[in-house]
C-alpha atoms as a printed R data frame, in Angstrom:
   type eleno elety resid chain resno       x       y       z
1  ATOM     1    CA   UNK     A     1 -17.787 -76.656  -1.578
2  ATOM     2    CA   UNK     A     2 -19.011 -76.036  -5.124
3  ATOM     3    CA   UNK     A     3 -18.512 -72.806  -7.111
4  ATOM     4    CA   UNK     A     4 -20.163 -71.978 -10.140
5  ATOM     5    CA   UNK     A     5 -20.802 -68.835 -12.374
6  ATOM     6    CA   UNK     A     6 -23.365 -68.040 -14.392
7  ATOM     7    CA   UNK     A     7 -22.188 -66.407 -17.394
8  ATOM     8    CA   UNK     A     8 -25.839 -65.205 -18.357
9  ATOM     9    CA   UNK     A     9 -25.934 -63.292 -15.143
10 ATOM    10    CA   UNK     A    10 -22.482 -61.938 -14.656
11 ATOM    11    CA   UNK     A    11 -22.367 -58.047 -15.342
12 ATOM    12    CA   UNK     A    12 -18.411 -57.584 -15.210
13 ATOM    13    CA   UNK     A    13 -18.581 -55.684 -12.146
14 ATOM    14    CA   UNK     A    14 -15.806 -58.045 -10.593
15 ATOM    15    CA   UNK     A    15 -16.284 -57.642  -7.003
16 ATOM    16    CA   UNK     A    16 -15.754 -61.409  -6.815
17 ATOM    17    CA   UNK     A    17 -12.419 -60.779  -7.902
18 ATOM    18    CA   UNK     A    18 -12.047 -57.850  -5.476
19 ATOM    19    CA   UNK     A    19 -12.941 -59.900  -2.592
20 ATOM    20    CA   UNK     A    20 -11.456 -63.426  -3.473
21 ATOM    21    CA   UNK     A    21  -8.781 -62.571  -6.176
22 ATOM    22    CA   UNK     A    22  -7.118 -66.114  -6.191
23 ATOM    23    CA   UNK     A    23 -10.457 -67.678  -6.374
24 ATOM    24    CA   UNK     A    24 -11.919 -65.599  -9.351
25 ATOM    25    CA   UNK     A    25 -10.629 -63.461 -12.742
26 ATOM    26    CA   UNK     A    26 -12.066 -61.852 -15.547
27 ATOM    27    CA   UNK     A    27 -11.939 -63.690 -19.010
28 ATOM    28    CA   UNK     A    28 -11.522 -61.966 -22.237
29 ATOM    29    CA   UNK     A    29 -15.101 -61.136 -22.508
30 ATOM    30    CA   UNK     A    30 -15.057 -59.626 -19.070
31 ATOM    31    CA   UNK     A    31 -17.181 -62.136 -17.487
32 ATOM    32    CA   UNK     A    32 -16.045 -63.870 -14.008
33 ATOM    33    CA   UNK     A    33 -14.596 -67.154 -14.370
34 ATOM    34    CA   UNK     A    34 -12.827 -69.498 -11.351
35 ATOM    35    CA   UNK     A    35  -9.255 -69.715 -11.539
36 ATOM    36    CA   UNK     A    36  -8.766 -71.632  -8.610
37 ATOM    37    CA   UNK     A    37 -11.849 -73.030  -6.424
38 ATOM    38    CA   UNK     A    38  -9.340 -73.312  -3.459
39 ATOM    39    CA   UNK     A    39  -7.654 -70.268  -3.913
40 ATOM    40    CA   UNK     A    40  -9.111 -68.419  -1.192
41 ATOM    41    CA   UNK     A    41 -10.651 -70.143   2.068
42 ATOM    42    CA   UNK     A    42 -14.423 -71.141   1.839
43 ATOM    43    CA   UNK     A    43 -15.494 -67.886   4.001
44 ATOM    44    CA   UNK     A    44 -13.973 -65.636   1.617
45 ATOM    45    CA   UNK     A    45 -15.079 -67.254  -1.472
46 ATOM    46    CA   UNK     A    46 -18.766 -67.213   0.178
47 ATOM    47    CA   UNK     A    47 -18.254 -63.610   1.023
48 ATOM    48    CA   UNK     A    48 -17.332 -62.832  -2.695
49 ATOM    49    CA   UNK     A    49 -20.391 -64.408  -3.774
50 ATOM    50    CA   UNK     A    50 -22.516 -62.438  -1.350
51 ATOM    51    CA   UNK     A    51 -21.113 -59.146  -2.775
52 ATOM    52    CA   UNK     A    52 -21.916 -60.053  -6.535
53 ATOM    53    CA   UNK     A    53 -25.075 -57.654  -7.227
54 ATOM    54    CA   UNK     A    54 -26.481 -59.917  -9.684
55 ATOM    55    CA   UNK     A    55 -25.977 -63.598  -7.805
56 ATOM    56    CA   UNK     A    56 -24.262 -64.835 -10.619
57 ATOM    57    CA   UNK     A    57 -22.159 -66.902  -8.485
58 ATOM    58    CA   UNK     A    58 -23.664 -69.997  -7.014
59 ATOM    59    CA   UNK     A    59 -22.387 -71.709  -4.226
60 ATOM    60    CA   UNK     A    60 -23.282 -75.193  -2.949
61 ATOM    61    CA   UNK     A    61 -22.034 -77.450   0.036
62 ATOM    62    CA   UNK     A    62 -20.415 -80.998  -0.764
63 ATOM    63    CA   UNK     A    63 -23.826 -82.685  -0.795
64 ATOM    64    CA   UNK     A    64 -25.042 -80.509  -3.501
65 ATOM    65    CA   UNK     A    65 -27.212 -77.957  -1.334
66 ATOM    66    CA   UNK     A    66 -27.237 -74.644  -2.589
67 ATOM    67    CA   UNK     A    67 -25.982 -72.092   0.337
68 ATOM    68    CA   UNK     A    68 -25.920 -69.024  -1.889
69 ATOM    69    CA   UNK     A    69 -27.865 -67.475  -3.257
70 ATOM    70    CA   UNK     A    70 -30.866 -68.616  -0.809
71 ATOM    71    CA   UNK     A    71 -33.364 -70.911  -2.437
72 ATOM    72    CA   UNK     A    72 -36.649 -69.402  -1.702
């Protein structure tokens, strides 16, 4: 699983931190960053991405296929 944060989209709501606190934190600018990509289990990380109101967290599988947000 690959995790990315789109810094341009992040609005500092921090639901990702609330759901997966071992994986995400906010930096000095209040933008989400990945502190440990394996800090939480994959289901929790996916749930945290889904909790983001602006879809700033992009999750891809090991083959590079985007899982979240869904590709239209």
